[in-house]
C-alpha positions, 0 to 999 in steps of 0.5 A: 500500500502507498499512502501520502498524507499532508497537513490539511491545505498546507502542502499545495506544492507537494501535492502538485509535484507527486504524480499517480499512474494507472494502466489498462494493459493495452498501452492506455493509462490514466495519470495526473498530480495528486491535486488532479491539476494537470502539469503535463500534456500527457496527463488525463483520466482516459488515455487510449492506445488506439488502432484507428487512428494509431497512437495514444490519445488523451480523450477524457482529460479531467473532471471538474468536480464539486460538492454542494450543500445549502450553504457552500460549494466545495471545489475538488478540482484545481486548474492552472490558468495564466497567472492564476489558479482556480479556485485558488492555491488551496485544496480540501485533499487530506490524503492519497492512498493506493491500495489496488484503487487510487483513493483521494480523501477530501475533508470539507467542514464536517464532510469526508468524501472519498474519490476512487478510480481505476482502469479496467484491465484489457479495456479502455474503461475508466471507473470513478467512485465517489463515496460520502463517508461522513456528512451532516446530511445529503450533498449534491455532487457535480461532475463536468467532463473536460475532453481533449481528443488528441494525440498525447504529444499534441495540444488541443485548441478551440475549433469549429470541427468538434461536435458537442452533441450529446446522445442520451440513453436509459443508462447514460449518454455518449459523445462523438466529438470528431469523425474518425475518432471513437465515441465516449460513453458515460454510464452509471446505475445511479440517478444522474441528471445531465444538463447539456451546456457545451463550452470551451475552457481556454488556456489551461497551463501545464507547468512541466511542459513550460519548464521543459521548453515545450508549448504548454497551453491548451483548450478543453471542451465540455458538453455538459454537467452530471449531478447526483445527490449523495447521502452519508454512507452512499456512493455513485459509480460512473464508467467512462468507456469507448464502448457501451458497457453491458455490465453494470458499473458496480459489477465491473468495479467489483470484478476489477477490484477482485482481480487487482487484490488477487494480483497484489497478493501474488506480487507482495508475497514474492519473497524478494525482501532484501532487508527489513523493507520489501522493495522487491514486492512493491516493484513487482506490482510496478512491473505490470504497467510496462508489459502490454498487449499492443495494437497488433495483439501481441505482447510488448514493453512500453519503455516509460510513462508518459512519452516513451512507447516501444524501444528495442534496447529498453525492452531487452534490458528490462525484460528479465526484471519485468518477467523472469524475476516476477515469475512470468516466464511465458511473457518473456518468451512471447516478447523475445519471439516478437522482437526476433520478428522485427530484426533486419540485417541482424539488428533489432530496432531501437524505436517503434513509433507511437503511430506505427509509421516508423521503425528505427534500426539505429541501435548496435547493442539492442541485438546483443542484449537479446543474448543476455535475455536468453542467458537469463531465460536459460538460467531460470528455466534450464530448458535447452530444448526451448532454446534450440526450438525457439531461439537458436536460429535467431541467435545464429542469424544475429551473430553471423550478420554482425560477423559479416558486417551486414548492419550499417556502421558495423565491422569486425576488426582483426583483433575481434572487436566490433567497430561501430558508427561514425562521427555523426551517428549515435548507435549506443544507449548514450545517444543524445544529440544537439543540433544533429551532432552527438553529445557523447561521440562514441564511434569506434569500439565502445567498451560495453559493445565489446563486452556485449559482443564477447558475451554473445560470442561465448554464449553462442559457442557454448550453446552450439557445443551443447546442442551439437551444432555450429555457426558459419565462422570460426567463433573460437578465433574471434573470442581468442582475439578479443581475449588477448587484445581487450586489456591492451585496448581499454586498460587505463593504468592510473588509477585503474579502470577501463576506457570508454571507447577505443579508437582503432584509427589512432589506437587511442583511448577515450579515457572518460570515466563512465559506467559502461565499463561495468558490463565487462564484469557484470555479464555472464562471460566477463573479459576482466580478471578478478583483481582488475575488476576489483580496481574497476569497481573501486573507481566506479564506486568512488566517482560514479555511485550516488544514492540513486544509481550511477552517474553517466560521467565522473564529476571530475570531468570538465564536460560534467553536467550536474543538473538535468533541466532547462530547454530541450537542448540543455537537457540533451546536453546533460543526458549522458554527461553526469545524469544518474541512471538507476537502471545501471544499478542492476549491472553494478550490483552484479559486478559488485556481488561477483567480486566482493563478499556479500557483507561488503557488497550489501553494505554498499547496495542496501542504502541505495535500495532503501533510497529507492524505497523512499523514492516510491513516495516521490515523483511517480508514486509507486515507481522509479524515475527514468533519471536523476540529476547528478548533483545534490539533491539528486532531483528525479527527472525524465519519465516518472515511471521507467521500465528499465529503472524498475526492472533492474532495481527489482533484479538487483533485489533478487540478486541480493536475496540469492547471494544472501542465501549462499 
């Protein structure tokens, strides 16, 4: 259970900075701040992942909800307009609790009202329940829906194309604002009255968009207002859906709540507690936001909320934590099958666009992470027959394509290393660019690409031996060449760490002290001997470890950027130049636990995991942010819920439990 409580009316900014998220397993979601005051264009109560038109669309943005007595009108909502807040910088909200349902508790002069909401799994349906827990008598509840009907990345402005006509029925009403867009059905078993009063609300402001340097003003339209009387102990339940519901709202609520409670019990008793706290159990629930049934009716992974969609690299780094360490093995297999169908010249795509109109094959490492996922799958299942039947041909195809240089900007050198890219490409995970130029140029032989390549080669060699098969080139020779050349290319003697990139044209090193070197130790087939690994980990810990993960660059480097904020270009310039990435904790923990006694490793890792548990009550409640600023106070930044952050911290919890038992 997550609970946030503030002194009544005294913590407006704190309420505004915390965001909640609910998802429906189809790529749709609901999200806002605790105040219900949207600070992002990505906020809304019913965001659907549509097939036609393709993409995620904010349909129902919010409700303007009020509670009226004979003497007073109490406003549950907050709007931000230019230079003003409506109804003001105060709130009747006293607490927020997530216990399978998002519950907002309001106190108003002897009135206690609960507002609860959740999305129905497998449907584009929002359920909202208002329950009058206490009060001196009946109250009047007013609900005015405000709609956007636009792609999550866009904004809506007043226009004449919208049709605000309302169609009523015995169980509710519906609107069809735009041709080619789905209708919105409002239904309730209660005696809701509806007053048709079409109007545009102008100039909502979204503060987070303004801070990020994007357009931040929007108009929303409303067709009218629902009203209903509530007596103490009574409730009203409203469903908002893209189709007329045959099931009564209370039955739908009961069924969805039971499903969530059963799921919560499974997730919370997973046994991954690492100390007195059970971070692992909490993160298991968070993983369910990311694995979706997509528009093609297959399983895939959303990289982060709110603005990321399907990314190949993010999917494969996240997959073991999201599925194998949550006991959902079949989901892992299905997603690996899906990713294999997308490969081209050995590459797995980096980005699948929200609107299905673009697939970008600009990642060298995504396909190499595929082998790590298979290693994790084999470790959990021990099923070589599955590997042979489902994945051997994929493995052989990828590794041979890389060896033969089929992907653009990829070639195997005489020393066995992969040479990738050019000065104007960004093919690794550090891929930010400003004005078309890479912020972190990494063409040549990046250290983690070499580590992933070596790991993939060794895995394929050993699997081929086990299965009694082979690949079409001398894989032993390539492995030998990498083994004998690696340290000469990457080792930086003083103070003892691995260079970030080896430049084959000049035989020079990019000696930036970055976290990528950890993969040369953490992956199942390591290239670094134990004494050198200990030295590497010491320097990574000393220069890069923070309370929330590893910095992407040492703060002693003149290019270091300690804060991730400002305009789009300023943020991109800091993205991999000091910004903290929580996903790296999984491989840092792997490396640390491999080379240190458990007690020594736990002394370093457990305080970081405790910080992550505390972070569950900050920013995106119940999840882990994409990134943090590199300098104190390490503000959470980027997406409020990131797949690989959640997955790799969860995997680290599992690793800690495993090593503690041994």
